[in-house]
C-alpha positions, 0 to 999 in steps of 0.5 A: 497351353494345355497338353496331354501331358498337362492333363496326365500330370494333373491326374498323377497329382489327384492319384487317379492316373492309373499308369502312375508309379510314383512321384520323384524329384523331377516329376511322375514315373509312369508306365507307358500306354503300350507295352510292346517293350515290357517295362516302357516308362516315362517321366513327366516333369512336374511342374510341366515345362515346354522343353528341356531348355526351360529347366534350370541346371539342377532341375536338368541334372535331377531329371536325367539322374532319376531317368538313369535310375529308372533304367537301372530298375528296368535293367535289373527287373527285366532281361533288357540288355540296354536302355534307350532314352528319348525326348522328342516333344514334337506332338505334345509341347510339354517335356516328357522323357521316354525310357525304353528297355531293349531286348535281345529277343526283339525281331531282328529287323527291329532290335537296333531300330528306333522303337518308333519303327514298331507298330504301336497301334498293334502293341499291347495296351497298358493293363492295370492288372497285368502291369501292377507287378512291373509297376510295383517292382519299379516303385520299390526300386526307386524307393530303395534308392531313396528317390520316391517322394 
C-alpha cells in the first residue's frame, strides 16, 4: 500500500522533499507541514513499515533514541520547556513519529492539551526560506551527535 509517508520517503531519497532535514539510521528527520509549534518535526522510517510492531528490537531502539536526540536539539534550539512524542498511524498506515516542542507561551487553554487541539488549518505552513535556519540548526545538532548519515 502506498501512503503519503511512502511518497515522502521517496522524495527524501531523491533529495526533492523540501522539508527533509537529514538522513539518520532510522529514516528521515523532516520539519512538519505546519509550524504552529516552532520546530515541529517528524521521523519517517526508511524503509517504510506499517507500524512500530513491524520493526525489530534494534530498529525500535534506534528510532526512539534518534527521536529523543531530535527532542534534545529542539530543547537547545528553541525555548521549548518539554517535548511531546506521538505515534498514531490512524490516517496513514505507515509508521511516522511526531516530535512536538511545547512552550510556556502557548495559549493557556492549549498549553497542556494534546497538539491536535490546535487549529492546524490556521497554522503557519512550512516555508523553505523561513524555516531553513531551524532545519540547519537541527541538522547541525544531529551531525554533532554523530547521527547524520
